[in-house]
Steps between C-alpha positions, in 0.01 A plus 500: 500500500128514565390444859163494675469581870178376660433716804588868531569510870833555670696213342326521163554873453866490598566193283314643202654847517853365543471249216363777277797718597724228353326530164235230527140549390299453818123453534375543858162346575276561798132428558464817708364753252565795733864405542550467125327835441727660759812357335386605153441852632853529637432398859666225701303311770801440727794702622841366404801726435572532128202293383277784380775645283578156358135441408460844343812461287411157367133579439608800295739278303223249427673215681254479791125441463229467765173322427218283637477296178584143601497352150729773370741445789537131418538569130763769559788283619640151529630591849214540748597619848247431776551776757170506685442511874520193724342631822497282810194283541328462837733213594813693396550314173542695176175562313569390142165589344644791301803301384283213380251737337787657303620154395147407391477807278832415337375149422170640374654737243845367407555383144872421506789417733500703823750543779287552812712665768390490863631833630257507791621355828340157502530182711700201387298303247314796351674453164338158473157648576550776241599244240198286582258792463646592160482135394131485597418809294688371198322162526164678509596668172626177344858634495674243721810504278561875540831549682582719801736503795461639851803679645553620857674839515453637853552870561748635755393865505526715810226760527662841480785367284311277256604670175866490602465137611346398168747688281805390702407160643735305721339180370234379258337169586342297219329169561440305178390148412755261353289392201525644149241770566680596821834526321341720234347720772838528674661618177232768458539617859878503463460736204253723688736536795822520298541878562551425871771243438740696282762554771457166672239227524238586760248232409454185704324221310316234696183292497166672547434382855843606624448847351161532671655390829792744466278807527330388821828380649670835435227714656459265795874510568499880502193514721675264740799731529273794579299317765813357662656845523180638649496225759863578585407869529225426747745301711752784471238729653481272802872441555614855428688430175491718187373302199666742257841419643411131494397534133840643413673227691322208336460659156876526462507121479492430123290191565227730636540841330303817564199462268158465666665523841319807632271485801175690464123502521450182296472423130194553283413538134361266240781243493651389830177444700322332209793286388586379850138394549482332159819300555376391842173388342682305229718332760196411710326342202798264467506423871822697555419793729756781492548580867759771437263690271218463750723680748602761242137592439417505871798724580407741222139526613623577850763748380239720338362565849833596660478872421150519646620321811783750542257791468265347758788429738598868482161673495266248665221263400243776445614733222185712492592861438842408366611569143788330326683601184571207270764517227473225242195299397606280206655167595837617364649810333455586131160340468138580581428138591306468827453123492590349838666830599605525868352851508153347475548295816640801686224734384230262616672445836533871577159605371325216685654637821352843433797675338494736206750468214671753274650292220728566207651292222679640193304282256228278649261755652212424264538123527544525878178698533310230312655216700465662844134579438442123486741418783340746743139465387395307813650756743246775580633828367825326408569649160393845619803498730748443215627820337703470178779758477657592167828608663691285746564785744131594502429159651684609814262786584321425827643147521617344826771297326630394158487138383704398194375191319654512149862587423453754221827682424337837564453398865869427558631852565216718630536821700505355852476844659178557311371156598568578863329837484188376322428190708325538835766270640834436326446125452575287195411135450719381213376178343789490253800607711572799276682713756796470731396498867786728606392758243147489639631564851692800372186625325302475824272225370382192688571216261336155483629269226486127418753294693696805616515642855251779563671839527346776708529863398745715695 
């Protein structure tokens, strides 16, 4: 089949590359000329395991094209995926200007039936707005009778595992209208996704609004689990319980399970913070405030400060002259995404108190440098006190303690003897509970974790 992907960001690139891998002819559109030039020259603007190889293979085979030509993108395919950004507006609602602009271009250039697929994460009711914009453009051209159908097909991709998630989905959600055009669109989408349903049916068909709601509900539910576990961890710190043992105890209940049940330094990224805010805004507009989600957001904002509070409790309010090694900058492993990353809150807290930082991340060093320059711009000499280290052990040189913010696999089994010898003091603040406290005692390391009793070095 022929498919057009409007937007060559995270979701658009993964969707386009994976659909091309299945044999489809995919046209990826983006208005950013530099991004398209980069892609056409073999580069990839984001880090995602396996994506670069997928793009290279399908470009070479002629199944994947990148362009800024809007008219050509609409002409290319009857299936038009809208996969543009929906950043949070000032009030927390999703900004739909890019979605509606994409819909307007489809209406401006289409000459036959189109299936317009909302792949972007959009609030309930966006499908109606997309349809209305297309209808306006067709009316302006005197083509009111031209047929189209808007489908909601939310993505459920985890950064760091997006290619695997797309190629082996646990579910595919399709929201289609019940009229003739909607039934025709559903048949086309069923054919497009048929390779994923060969072993068993993974597609859930529903109305458009329910599909739009499903995406926000899923991410908000997961965010709620994380914040609740973090709140339990903070209480465990006070009462002397070990949250890791508690996690095992409650996770063994099949009604609860172990997924998204890890205490830590808070969630970040492009999805959970934005989607929680957007769902709260939607609820507020209907006069139905979501008090649980208000608490989820408040807990997460507070949790991002917990590591800094632990450092201050150990080393004092004034950190002038102190240096801290920081392992992990991206909001999660296997990505370079720094959006809403807990490391940003910690870096600002420590630097504002006079500390120096020696930071390392396996992937996001370049993006982190760009982001931290903005975050620390108002702190005199702030960025000058941040040193980026290409090797994780180099970050320990001259540092008073090590702070772990992101749970990259390479951090899980380091040489603790070397850590102890390189640090001025053998102290680790573990924001992801990577290590066993007893092992830290044996290694002679003072260990501060999240929701676990502090263990002093012997």
